[in-house]
C-alpha positions, 0 to 999 in steps of 0.5 A: 481138121489137122491137129497140130502137135500139143506142148506138154505141162505139168501143175503139181497142186497139192497131193496131186500131179496135172499133166496137161496138153497145151497149144498156143501163147504163152501170154494167151487169155486162158481156156482150159478143156475139161475131158470126159469118159471114156476118154483124155485130154487127146480129146481136144486134139482137133479144137486146141488148134484153133482155139490158141490160132486165135490167141488163147492159151490152151490147157487140156489136163487128164482128170485125177487118175487119168495117166500123166495126171497122178492117182489122187493122195486122198484117193477121192473121185466124187464131182466135188474133188473135180472142182476142187482141181478146175479152182487150183488149176485156176489159180496156178495157171494165173490166167490173163484177160478172161478165161474160158472153161470148156467142158465135155461130158464130166468135164460138163458137169465140172463146169456147171459146178465150178460157175456155182462154186466160183462164179467169179472164176470164169465169166462164161463157160461152155458145156458139151453132150451132158445138160445140167441137172435143172434141166435133166430133173425138169424133163425126166418129170415132166410130160412124157417122162416115163417113156423118154425116161425107159428109153435113156434108161438103155444108153445109161445102163454102163452107170449101173455096170460101173457100181458093182466091185471089179466088174467094170475093170474087167471088162473094161477095153470092151465096155469102153469099145462098145461106149465109144460105138454105141455113143458116136455111132459110126466114127473111128474111134481107133486112135481114142480108143489107143489115146484112153489106154494110154490114160489108164492101162492098169487097174489101179487107173481104171478104178479112177476113173470108173469110181468118178461114177461110183462116188456120183451113186454111191454118197459114203465114198465122198468125203466131206472136205468137198462138200461145198464143192459136190453141192454146187452142182445141184443149181443151173450155172450161174454165168453164160453158158454155150451148150453144144450137143449132137443130134446122134447123142447115143449116151444122152438123147438129143431130145433131152440136150434140146431142153438145155436153152431153158434152164442156163442164164442171160446171155447163154446159148444152146446148139444143136450139132449135126451130124455128130454124137457124143464125141462132138468135139471128134465128129463135128470140130471145125462147127464145135471151134467157131461155135466157142469163139463166136462166143468167147468173150474176149475171141483171145484178146487179154484184157 
């Protein structure tokens, strides 16, 4: 699939300037696409164009701390702050029709939380590669949890490494290269590694991206300002959700991803994407785009 060149957009939120890639008509219903780690908005370069061709106004922001978006004035990188940003983007972009929220990795966690915190904003969401918290709790506390947990721990070592001050910043380039190789085995990530390098070019930016993990594990790094948004990650998604997981995912085991369907709201769907690792929107973009368009609330027609 050939990537179509996007346009650029800047949205100034209170305390944060958000840059985004865009495709599609300005008067189409909004599809807001959220990236994860270690990645950037360019992860959507193959999925954005077919959504735009179907009539969607596709906006893929660079998350707070990822250039060319700004470093947030409040220095907060907790999940609740990401939810706050999405709510702000929704208000600033003033979507027409029924908007769609799509998230991968940290973007998926943000999408779940937005659906719980402000369920009226997006009538449907799409989440990829990270199950909702209730699924993780159920799977890792159920039958066979010890063996599965040990296998998952070998995949999730980087989370502990990211807690050590300075370590991940100093070893950032080899860390990122290793994660892409482990998470999507066999995928040629050279272009994506260049996009990550451009989005996180210095210690301040790399520290910002790593701080997502530190705020997740270290409560003292969280601001009371985002307490309500932060708590919204606890429940399962409250709106119909399409969940996609690669059957070769090396970040979160496919056995975990296959359990998500039981925790989703009525009208939801869960799908394993064959031949894809963690970055399934890059590895199998046609399959992912087609699944999203089948699930989308309006097929790009404003209501």
